[in-house]
Backbone and ligand atoms as CSV (ligand in chain L), in Angstrom:
chain,resi,resn,atom,element,x,y,z
A,1,MET,N,N,123.701,137.646,119.038
A,1,MET,CA,C,123.485,136.612,118.020
A,1,MET,C,C,124.492,136.462,117.063
A,2,LEU,N,N,124.992,135.331,116.924
A,2,LEU,CA,C,126.135,134.872,115.903
A,2,LEU,C,C,125.913,134.712,114.541
A,3,THR,N,N,125.048,134.141,114.150
A,3,THR,CA,C,124.898,133.656,112.661
A,3,THR,C,C,123.491,133.983,112.039
A,4,ALA,N,N,122.602,134.185,112.733
A,4,ALA,CA,C,121.303,134.357,112.205
A,4,ALA,C,C,120.437,135.709,111.796
A,5,HIS,N,N,121.329,136.548,111.839
A,5,HIS,CA,C,120.848,137.940,111.577
A,5,HIS,C,C,120.284,137.985,109.985
A,6,LEU,N,N,121.115,137.251,109.218
A,6,LEU,CA,C,120.651,137.466,107.716
A,6,LEU,C,C,119.234,136.560,107.521
A,7,PRO,N,N,119.354,135.381,107.822
A,7,PRO,CA,C,117.910,134.491,107.740
A,7,PRO,C,C,116.889,135.239,108.456
A,8,SER,N,N,117.235,135.922,109.664
A,8,SER,CA,C,116.006,136.738,110.392
A,8,SER,C,C,115.546,137.829,109.407
A,9,GLY,N,N,116.312,138.545,108.803
A,9,GLY,CA,C,115.816,139.541,107.767
A,9,GLY,C,C,115.087,138.812,106.705
A,10,TYR,N,N,115.251,137.680,106.298
A,10,TYR,CA,C,114.412,136.945,105.349
A,10,TYR,C,C,113.230,136.705,105.757
A,11,LEU,N,N,113.222,135.983,107.166
A,11,LEU,CA,C,111.855,135.858,107.823
A,11,LEU,C,C,111.151,137.078,107.815
A,12,LEU,N,N,111.669,138.383,108.335
A,12,LEU,CA,C,110.997,139.435,108.356
A,12,LEU,C,C,110.330,139.836,106.904
A,13,TYR,N,N,110.986,139.673,105.814
A,13,TYR,CA,C,110.592,140.099,104.553
A,13,TYR,C,C,109.210,138.970,104.276
A,14,ARG,N,N,109.570,137.892,104.486
A,14,ARG,CA,C,108.351,136.843,104.203
A,14,ARG,C,C,107.125,137.039,104.853
A,15,ALA,N,N,107.385,137.744,106.253
A,15,ALA,CA,C,106.244,137.980,106.996
A,15,ALA,C,C,105.458,139.268,106.651
A,16,GLN,N,N,106.009,140.286,106.033
A,16,GLN,CA,C,105.259,141.333,105.535
A,16,GLN,C,C,104.703,141.289,104.190
A,17,PRO,N,N,103.783,142.149,103.827
A,17,PRO,CA,C,102.852,142.020,102.629
A,17,PRO,C,C,103.415,142.347,101.436
A,18,VAL,N,N,104.518,143.155,101.323
A,18,VAL,CA,C,104.957,143.488,99.937
A,18,VAL,C,C,106.241,142.630,99.558
A,19,GLN,N,N,106.083,141.788,98.648
A,19,GLN,CA,C,107.125,141.034,98.348
A,19,GLN,C,C,107.694,141.438,96.985
A,20,ALA,N,N,108.834,142.255,97.091
A,20,ALA,CA,C,109.528,142.791,96.110
A,20,ALA,C,C,111.076,142.904,96.265
A,21,LEU,N,N,111.760,143.142,95.457
A,21,LEU,CA,C,113.342,143.126,95.666
A,21,LEU,C,C,113.849,144.111,96.317
A,22,PRO,N,N,113.485,145.391,96.053
A,22,PRO,CA,C,113.800,146.457,97.028
A,22,PRO,C,C,113.521,146.076,98.605
A,23,VAL,N,N,112.404,145.583,98.903
A,23,VAL,CA,C,111.999,145.393,100.219
A,23,VAL,C,C,112.841,144.106,100.748
A,24,LEU,N,N,113.067,143.314,99.903
A,24,LEU,CA,C,113.958,142.136,100.307
A,24,LEU,C,C,115.475,142.573,100.594
A,25,ALA,N,N,115.841,143.545,99.732
A,25,ALA,CA,C,117.219,143.929,100.073
A,25,ALA,C,C,117.285,144.896,101.281
A,26,ALA,N,N,116.048,145.704,101.586
A,26,ALA,CA,C,116.014,146.405,102.712
A,26,ALA,C,C,115.947,145.696,104.012
A,27,ALA,N,N,115.416,144.479,103.948
A,27,ALA,CA,C,115.165,143.685,104.923
A,27,ALA,C,C,116.457,143.012,105.209
A,28,LEU,N,N,117.334,142.441,104.164
A,28,LEU,CA,C,118.627,141.738,104.459
A,28,LEU,C,C,119.492,142.685,104.909
A,29,VAL,N,N,119.741,143.823,104.205
A,29,VAL,CA,C,120.782,144.903,104.677
A,29,VAL,C,C,120.460,145.287,106.109
A,30,GLY,N,N,119.215,145.740,106.380
A,30,GLY,CA,C,119.032,146.131,107.801
A,30,GLY,C,C,119.182,145.199,109.005
A,31,ALA,N,N,118.959,143.918,108.597
A,31,ALA,CA,C,119.204,142.740,109.539
A,31,ALA,C,C,120.625,142.648,109.873
A,32,VAL,N,N,121.465,142.992,108.951
A,32,VAL,CA,C,122.854,142.591,109.455
A,32,VAL,C,C,123.698,143.858,109.568
A,33,LEU,N,N,123.102,145.210,109.103
A,33,LEU,CA,C,123.946,146.482,109.043
A,33,LEU,C,C,124.435,146.729,110.385
A,34,PRO,N,N,124.117,146.705,111.649
A,34,PRO,CA,C,124.580,147.064,112.840
A,34,PRO,C,C,125.922,146.380,113.126
A,35,ASP,N,N,126.203,145.150,112.819
A,35,ASP,CA,C,127.403,144.427,112.593
A,35,ASP,C,C,128.545,144.957,111.821
A,36,ILE,N,N,128.294,145.821,110.982
A,36,ILE,CA,C,129.222,146.525,110.401
A,36,ILE,C,C,130.436,147.237,111.422
A,37,ASP,N,N,130.003,147.391,112.487
A,37,ASP,CA,C,130.798,147.821,113.668
A,37,ASP,C,C,132.091,146.675,113.922
A,38,MET,N,N,131.762,145.634,113.628
A,38,MET,CA,C,132.836,144.614,113.805
A,38,MET,C,C,134.240,145.075,113.129
A,39,ILE,N,N,134.044,145.748,111.883
A,39,ILE,CA,C,135.302,146.226,111.278
A,39,ILE,C,C,136.142,147.144,112.382
A,40,PHE,N,N,135.421,148.034,112.528
A,40,PHE,CA,C,135.942,148.875,113.802
A,40,PHE,C,C,136.502,148.086,115.154
A,41,PHE,N,N,135.663,147.381,115.680
A,41,PHE,CA,C,135.898,146.610,116.573
A,41,PHE,C,C,137.324,145.695,116.322
A,42,TYR,N,N,137.478,145.048,115.282
A,42,TYR,CA,C,138.744,144.352,115.166
A,42,TYR,C,C,139.831,145.077,114.681
A,43,LEU,N,N,139.655,146.133,113.802
A,43,LEU,CA,C,140.714,146.703,113.023
A,43,LEU,C,C,141.164,148.114,113.736
A,44,VAL,N,N,140.431,148.643,114.490
A,44,VAL,CA,C,140.849,150.118,115.033
A,44,VAL,C,C,140.819,149.827,116.613
A,45,ASP,N,N,139.824,149.370,117.230
A,45,ASP,CA,C,139.864,149.131,118.753
A,45,ASP,C,C,140.445,147.886,119.224
A,46,HIS,N,N,140.689,146.901,118.325
A,46,HIS,CA,C,141.506,145.743,118.551
A,46,HIS,C,C,140.799,145.093,119.981
A,47,ARG,N,N,139.457,144.907,119.641
A,47,ARG,CA,C,138.482,144.242,120.653
A,47,ARG,C,C,138.384,144.893,122.075
A,48,ALA,N,N,138.948,146.181,122.131
A,48,ALA,CA,C,138.986,146.957,123.684
A,48,ALA,C,C,137.586,147.112,123.991
A,49,ILE,N,N,136.453,147.256,123.423
A,49,ILE,CA,C,135.240,147.601,123.906
A,49,ILE,C,C,134.378,146.686,123.054
A,50,HIS,N,N,133.185,146.301,124.066
A,50,HIS,CA,C,132.289,145.386,123.327
A,50,HIS,C,C,131.511,146.124,122.296
A,51,HIS,N,N,131.715,145.310,120.990
A,51,HIS,CA,C,130.804,146.142,119.819
A,51,HIS,C,C,129.525,146.416,120.166
A,52,HIS,N,N,128.950,145.941,121.000
A,52,HIS,CA,C,127.486,146.375,121.119
A,52,HIS,C,C,127.394,147.924,121.841
A,53,ARG,N,N,128.514,148.181,122.118
A,53,ARG,CA,C,128.590,149.517,122.683
A,53,ARG,C,C,128.908,150.823,121.736
A,54,TYR,N,N,128.884,150.389,120.591
A,54,TYR,CA,C,129.079,151.516,119.330
A,54,TYR,C,C,127.640,151.917,119.032
A,55,TRP,N,N,127.796,153.185,118.363
A,55,TRP,CA,C,126.307,153.755,118.039
A,55,TRP,C,C,125.595,152.975,117.391
A,56,VAL,N,N,126.117,151.943,116.487
A,56,VAL,CA,C,125.494,151.343,115.591
A,56,VAL,C,C,124.476,150.193,116.140
A,57,HIS,N,N,124.749,149.866,117.321
A,57,HIS,CA,C,124.059,149.090,118.120
A,57,HIS,C,C,123.232,149.781,119.191
A,58,VAL,N,N,122.870,151.031,119.274
A,58,VAL,CA,C,122.197,151.890,119.983
A,58,VAL,C,C,120.863,152.174,119.316
A,59,PRO,N,N,119.638,151.668,120.089
A,59,PRO,CA,C,118.365,151.760,119.406
A,59,PRO,C,C,117.932,153.174,119.341
A,60,LEU,N,N,118.347,153.891,120.255
A,60,LEU,CA,C,117.972,155.474,119.960
A,60,LEU,C,C,118.442,156.210,118.844
A,61,PHE,N,N,119.700,155.631,118.386
A,61,PHE,CA,C,120.447,156.227,117.467
A,61,PHE,C,C,119.466,156.055,116.121
A,62,TRP,N,N,119.144,154.647,115.970
A,62,TRP,CA,C,118.280,154.218,114.747
A,62,TRP,C,C,116.936,154.963,114.944
A,63,ALA,N,N,116.355,155.211,116.035
A,63,ALA,CA,C,115.221,155.659,115.989
A,63,ALA,C,C,115.160,157.178,115.382
A,64,GLY,N,N,116.433,157.891,115.985
A,64,GLY,CA,C,116.705,159.141,115.427
A,64,GLY,C,C,116.763,159.215,113.853
A,65,VAL,N,N,117.494,158.213,113.161
A,65,VAL,CA,C,117.682,158.339,112.012
A,65,VAL,C,C,116.334,157.847,111.133
A,66,ALA,N,N,115.530,156.976,111.771
A,66,ALA,CA,C,114.453,156.680,111.023
A,66,ALA,C,C,113.416,157.935,111.011
A,67,ALA,N,N,113.492,158.711,112.196
A,67,ALA,CA,C,112.475,159.871,112.363
A,67,ALA,C,C,113.068,160.762,111.229
A,68,LEU,N,N,114.135,160.914,110.876
A,68,LEU,CA,C,114.737,161.858,109.789
A,68,LEU,C,C,114.485,161.459,108.625
A,69,VAL,N,N,114.628,160.055,108.208
A,69,VAL,CA,C,114.858,159.475,106.881
A,69,VAL,C,C,113.366,159.187,106.464
A,70,LEU,N,N,112.715,158.654,107.213
A,70,LEU,CA,C,111.147,157.880,106.812
A,70,LEU,C,C,110.576,159.088,106.146
A,71,PRO,N,N,110.364,160.313,106.829
A,71,PRO,CA,C,109.475,161.261,106.021
A,71,PRO,C,C,109.966,161.396,104.587
A,72,LEU,N,N,111.493,161.590,104.486
A,72,LEU,CA,C,112.093,161.796,103.008
A,72,LEU,C,C,111.577,160.571,101.956
A,73,LEU,N,N,111.740,159.375,102.627
A,73,LEU,CA,C,111.309,158.347,102.055
A,73,LEU,C,C,109.956,158.391,101.463
A,74,TYR,N,N,109.116,158.622,102.363
A,74,TYR,CA,C,107.570,158.720,102.200
A,74,TYR,C,C,107.271,159.567,100.623
A,75,ARG,N,N,107.997,160.725,101.091
A,75,ARG,CA,C,107.543,161.867,99.810
A,75,ARG,C,C,108.027,161.055,98.545
A,76,ARG,N,N,108.979,160.299,98.527
A,76,ARG,CA,C,109.597,159.591,97.125
A,76,ARG,C,C,108.782,158.254,96.886
A,77,GLY,N,N,107.966,157.827,97.897
A,77,GLY,CA,C,107.408,156.613,97.606
A,77,GLY,C,C,108.148,155.251,98.084
A,78,TRP,N,N,109.202,155.746,98.920
A,78,TRP,CA,C,110.009,154.562,99.066
A,78,TRP,C,C,109.590,154.138,100.653
A,79,HIS,N,N,108.752,154.502,101.098
A,79,HIS,CA,C,108.521,154.384,102.556
A,79,HIS,C,C,108.481,152.877,103.031
A,80,TRP,N,N,107.849,152.129,102.355
A,80,TRP,CA,C,107.836,150.648,102.572
A,80,TRP,C,C,109.072,149.858,102.765
A,81,PRO,N,N,110.018,150.065,101.940
A,81,PRO,CA,C,111.438,149.681,102.033
A,81,PRO,C,C,112.039,150.292,103.237
A,82,GLY,N,N,111.718,151.447,103.459
A,82,GLY,CA,C,112.228,152.000,104.577
A,82,GLY,C,C,111.873,151.690,105.783
A,83,LEU,N,N,110.635,151.519,106.135
A,83,LEU,CA,C,110.038,150.890,107.223
A,83,LEU,C,C,110.544,149.368,107.456
A,84,VAL,N,N,110.623,148.879,106.481
A,84,VAL,CA,C,111.163,147.142,106.653
A,84,VAL,C,C,112.533,147.301,106.971
A,85,PHE,N,N,113.468,148.322,106.297
A,85,PHE,CA,C,114.960,148.319,106.758
A,85,PHE,C,C,115.059,148.769,108.226
A,86,PHE,N,N,114.178,149.592,108.800
A,86,PHE,CA,C,114.388,150.052,110.236
A,86,PHE,C,C,113.878,148.907,110.985
A,87,ALA,N,N,112.715,148.206,110.712
A,87,ALA,CA,C,112.183,147.114,111.373
A,87,ALA,C,C,113.327,146.112,111.321
A,88,ALA,N,N,113.818,145.690,110.345
A,88,ALA,CA,C,114.931,144.888,110.132
A,88,ALA,C,C,116.125,145.039,111.227
A,89,ILE,N,N,116.448,146.337,111.399
A,89,ILE,CA,C,117.506,147.012,112.415
A,89,ILE,C,C,117.056,146.734,113.694
A,90,GLY,N,N,115.713,146.901,114.223
A,90,GLY,CA,C,115.096,146.837,115.493
A,90,GLY,C,C,115.147,145.174,115.834
A,91,LEU,N,N,114.877,144.429,114.705
A,91,LEU,CA,C,114.983,142.804,114.920
A,91,LEU,C,C,116.268,142.586,115.301
A,92,HIS,N,N,117.276,143.128,114.735
A,92,HIS,CA,C,118.730,142.801,115.103
A,92,HIS,C,C,118.931,143.061,116.417
A,93,MET,N,N,118.571,144.292,116.809
A,93,MET,CA,C,118.781,144.730,118.282
A,93,MET,C,C,118.043,143.828,119.348
A,94,VAL,N,N,116.792,143.169,118.868
A,94,VAL,CA,C,116.157,142.256,119.733
A,94,VAL,C,C,116.871,140.933,119.851
A,95,LEU,N,N,117.451,140.422,118.806
A,95,LEU,CA,C,117.968,139.224,118.724
A,95,LEU,C,C,119.375,139.236,119.582
A,96,ASP,N,N,119.999,140.525,119.112
A,96,ASP,CA,C,121.200,140.733,120.041
A,96,ASP,C,C,121.047,140.802,121.604
A,97,SER,N,N,119.817,140.929,121.905
A,97,SER,CA,C,119.339,141.152,123.327
A,97,SER,C,C,119.332,139.820,124.109
A,98,ILE,N,N,119.142,138.695,123.179
A,98,ILE,CA,C,119.182,137.320,123.831
A,98,ILE,C,C,120.405,136.859,124.605
A,99,GLY,N,N,121.434,136.942,124.085
A,99,GLY,CA,C,122.567,136.643,125.094
A,99,GLY,C,C,123.688,137.613,124.861
A,100,GLY,N,N,123.757,138.742,123.941
A,100,GLY,CA,C,124.907,139.515,123.833
A,100,GLY,C,C,124.662,140.830,124.613
A,101,GLY,N,N,123.553,141.447,124.708
A,101,GLY,CA,C,123.047,142.484,125.320
A,101,GLY,C,C,123.209,143.733,124.581
A,102,ILE,N,N,122.266,144.633,124.614
A,102,ILE,CA,C,121.994,145.891,123.965
A,102,ILE,C,C,121.750,146.974,125.026
A,103,MET,N,N,122.325,148.199,124.726
A,103,MET,CA,C,122.129,149.486,125.734
A,103,MET,C,C,120.653,149.962,125.058
A,104,TRP,N,N,119.532,149.218,125.652
A,104,TRP,CA,C,118.303,149.970,125.255
A,104,TRP,C,C,117.943,151.240,125.900
A,105,GLY,N,N,118.836,151.609,126.909
A,105,GLY,CA,C,118.583,152.882,127.515
A,105,GLY,C,C,119.511,153.942,127.247
A,106,ALA,N,N,120.455,153.569,126.370
A,106,ALA,CA,C,121.531,154.703,126.006
A,106,ALA,C,C,120.945,155.791,125.354
A,107,PRO,N,N,121.320,157.052,125.506
A,107,PRO,CA,C,122.873,157.416,126.212
A,107,PRO,C,C,122.368,157.587,127.686
A,108,PHE,N,N,121.240,157.375,128.327
A,108,PHE,CA,C,120.981,157.493,129.642
A,108,PHE,C,C,121.387,156.463,130.576
A,109,ASP,N,N,121.279,155.213,129.927
A,109,ASP,CA,C,121.692,154.245,130.662
A,109,ASP,C,C,122.718,153.178,129.890
A,110,THR,N,N,123.946,153.089,130.098
A,110,THR,CA,C,124.893,152.373,129.345
A,110,THR,C,C,125.025,151.205,129.684
A,111,ARG,N,N,124.058,150.370,130.525
A,111,ARG,CA,C,124.416,148.765,130.789
A,111,ARG,C,C,123.887,148.190,129.521
A,112,LEU,N,N,124.411,147.085,129.233
A,112,LEU,CA,C,123.959,145.977,128.361
A,112,LEU,C,C,122.803,145.282,128.935
A,113,HIS,N,N,121.685,145.270,128.256
A,113,HIS,CA,C,120.615,144.618,128.545
A,113,HIS,C,C,120.601,143.088,127.961
A,114,ALA,N,N,120.677,142.055,128.624
A,114,ALA,CA,C,120.465,140.751,127.826
A,114,ALA,C,C,119.625,139.778,128.562
A,115,LEU,N,N,118.865,139.144,127.756
A,115,LEU,CA,C,117.850,138.246,128.390
A,115,LEU,C,C,118.450,137.205,129.061
A,116,VAL,N,N,119.680,136.513,128.816
A,116,VAL,CA,C,120.402,135.413,129.298
A,116,VAL,C,C,121.751,135.956,129.236
A,117,THR,N,N,122.511,135.427,130.451
A,117,THR,CA,C,123.943,135.672,130.476
A,117,THR,C,C,124.493,134.230,129.995
A,118,VAL,N,N,125.391,134.558,128.947
A,118,VAL,CA,C,126.196,133.167,128.258
A,118,VAL,C,C,127.555,133.360,128.926
A,119,PRO,N,N,127.657,132.292,129.903
A,119,PRO,CA,C,129.015,132.049,130.585
A,119,PRO,C,C,129.995,131.739,129.552
A,120,ALA,N,N,131.293,132.272,130.003
A,120,ALA,CA,C,132.401,131.901,129.216
A,120,ALA,C,C,132.979,130.577,129.740
A,121,SER,N,N,132.267,129.538,129.191
A,121,SER,CA,C,132.384,128.018,129.585
A,121,SER,C,C,133.567,127.431,128.715
A,122,GLN,N,N,134.005,128.023,127.549
A,122,GLN,CA,C,134.680,127.387,126.821
A,122,GLN,C,C,136.017,128.231,126.463
A,123,SER,N,N,136.859,127.764,125.708
A,123,SER,CA,C,138.444,128.240,125.660
A,123,SER,C,C,138.117,129.700,124.706
A,124,HIS,N,N,137.210,129.659,123.877
A,124,HIS,CA,C,137.025,130.823,123.072
A,124,HIS,C,C,135.430,131.360,123.024
A,125,TRP,N,N,135.150,132.480,123.003
A,125,TRP,CA,C,133.665,132.936,123.258
A,125,TRP,C,C,132.704,132.506,122.236
A,126,VAL,N,N,133.328,132.308,121.120
A,126,VAL,CA,C,132.436,131.690,119.982
A,126,VAL,C,C,131.910,130.351,120.485
A,127,LEU,N,N,132.868,129.523,120.851
A,127,LEU,CA,C,132.251,128.307,121.457
A,127,LEU,C,C,131.433,128.245,122.507
A,128,SER,N,N,131.512,129.137,123.381
A,128,SER,CA,C,130.822,129.324,124.462
A,128,SER,C,C,129.199,129.527,124.003
A,129,PHE,N,N,129.102,130.563,123.091
A,129,PHE,CA,C,127.834,130.795,122.343
A,129,PHE,C,C,127.228,129.712,121.649
A,130,ILE,N,N,128.108,128.962,120.789
A,130,ILE,CA,C,127.637,127.892,120.034
A,130,ILE,C,C,127.155,126.654,120.779
A,131,LEU,N,N,127.684,126.472,122.002
A,131,LEU,CA,C,127.328,125.379,122.878
A,131,LEU,C,C,126.418,125.731,123.889
A,132,HIS,N,N,125.929,127.096,123.960
A,132,HIS,CA,C,124.867,127.552,124.946
A,132,HIS,C,C,123.518,127.134,124.329
A,133,TRP,N,N,122.558,126.743,125.208
A,133,TRP,CA,C,121.129,126.417,124.748
A,133,TRP,C,C,120.525,127.617,123.843
A,134,THR,N,N,121.082,128.640,124.050
A,134,THR,CA,C,120.332,130.017,123.239
A,134,THR,C,C,120.781,129.813,121.761
A,135,PHE,N,N,121.723,129.018,121.380
A,135,PHE,CA,C,122.114,128.691,120.077
A,135,PHE,C,C,120.958,128.178,119.108
A,136,LEU,N,N,120.234,127.204,120.064
A,136,LEU,CA,C,119.077,126.954,119.511
A,136,LEU,C,C,118.202,127.825,118.628
A,137,ALA,N,N,117.941,128.984,119.221
A,137,ALA,CA,C,117.240,130.092,118.736
A,137,ALA,C,C,117.746,130.261,117.109
A,138,GLU,N,N,119.097,130.216,117.100
A,138,GLU,CA,C,119.652,130.654,115.704
A,138,GLU,C,C,119.285,129.623,114.862
A,139,LEU,N,N,119.475,128.396,115.419
A,139,LEU,CA,C,119.357,127.070,114.455
A,139,LEU,C,C,118.037,127.097,113.898
A,140,MET,N,N,116.799,127.422,114.833
A,140,MET,CA,C,115.587,127.545,114.422
A,140,MET,C,C,115.198,128.501,113.313
A,141,ILE,N,N,115.770,129.805,113.494
A,141,ILE,CA,C,115.652,130.730,112.618
A,141,ILE,C,C,116.271,130.362,111.309
A,142,TRP,N,N,117.396,129.920,111.310
A,142,TRP,CA,C,118.070,129.268,110.074
A,142,TRP,C,C,117.153,128.188,109.466
A,143,GLY,N,N,116.498,127.180,110.336
A,143,GLY,CA,C,115.607,126.336,109.986
A,143,GLY,C,C,114.508,126.777,109.089
A,144,ALA,N,N,113.727,127.739,109.601
A,144,ALA,CA,C,112.560,128.446,109.079
A,144,ALA,C,C,112.894,129.299,107.875
A,145,ALA,N,N,113.963,129.956,107.840
A,145,ALA,CA,C,114.350,130.913,106.744
A,145,ALA,C,C,114.509,129.809,105.453
A,146,LEU,N,N,115.335,128.693,105.799
A,146,LEU,CA,C,115.679,127.956,104.688
A,146,LEU,C,C,114.458,127.156,104.056
A,147,THR,N,N,113.597,126.712,105.065
A,147,THR,CA,C,112.485,126.178,104.767
A,147,THR,C,C,111.376,127.146,103.826
A,148,LEU,N,N,111.275,128.330,104.345
A,148,LEU,CA,C,110.551,129.227,103.413
A,148,LEU,C,C,111.270,129.453,102.051
A,149,PHE,N,N,112.666,129.493,102.021
A,149,PHE,CA,C,113.283,129.790,100.984
A,149,PHE,C,C,113.027,128.730,99.871
A,150,LEU,N,N,113.430,127.491,100.424
A,150,LEU,CA,C,113.350,126.255,99.707
A,150,LEU,C,C,111.766,126.145,99.117
A,151,ARG,N,N,111.003,126.398,99.832
A,151,ARG,CA,C,109.472,126.292,99.220
A,151,ARG,C,C,109.319,127.275,98.266
A,152,ARG,N,N,109.729,128.452,98.300
A,152,ARG,CA,C,109.585,129.401,97.418
A,152,ARG,C,C,110.127,129.143,95.996
A,153,SER,N,N,111.392,128.558,96.189
A,153,SER,CA,C,112.413,128.296,95.193
A,153,SER,C,C,111.389,127.140,94.269
A,154,ARG,N,N,110.858,126.072,94.760
A,154,ARG,CA,C,110.288,124.982,94.112
A,154,ARG,C,C,108.782,125.627,93.578
A,155,ALA,N,N,108.361,126.452,94.077
A,155,ALA,CA,C,107.143,127.116,93.525
A,155,ALA,C,C,107.190,127.788,92.343
L,1,ZN,ZN,ZN,124.761,142.910,116.323
C-alpha cells in the first residue's frame, strides 16, 4: 500500500468505541509505524532489500512486542490505546498484503505473501502501483476516511 495507511488508521479509530485523543494518536501512529523502515531502506541499504523484509514488517515481531507491552499498559490503564495501536499495526500488515507482500510466516517462512502480484508495467514501480486496479482500494480508503473526517468536522 502506497498512500492509504494513515487514513486506514483513522478509519480504525472511528470504528472502535473509545473516541479520545490518545486512542486517535495510537491508531494513526500504529497505522504508519512499520514504514519507518523506509529510512533504513533508502539511506542505509540503498534499496538492496525489499523493505517488507525488515523486522518492522514481520507480524510475529509485533505479536511478541504486544505480548510484552500490553500487560504493562493494562496495569497503568492504557490498555485501550495499546490495543488500538497494535490493531493498527496489524491493519498495516493486512493492507500491505494486497499488492506488496508480507512475510506472514517469518521467521519460519520468509516468502512474501501477497493477495495480488502487481506487475512492473511502467517505467517506475510507483507508477505501476498507481495504475494497477488495486490502487482503487487506496482511493476508497481515502474517500471513506475523508468523508468521516469532514462529517465530524461539520458536527
Ligand atoms: Zn508497510
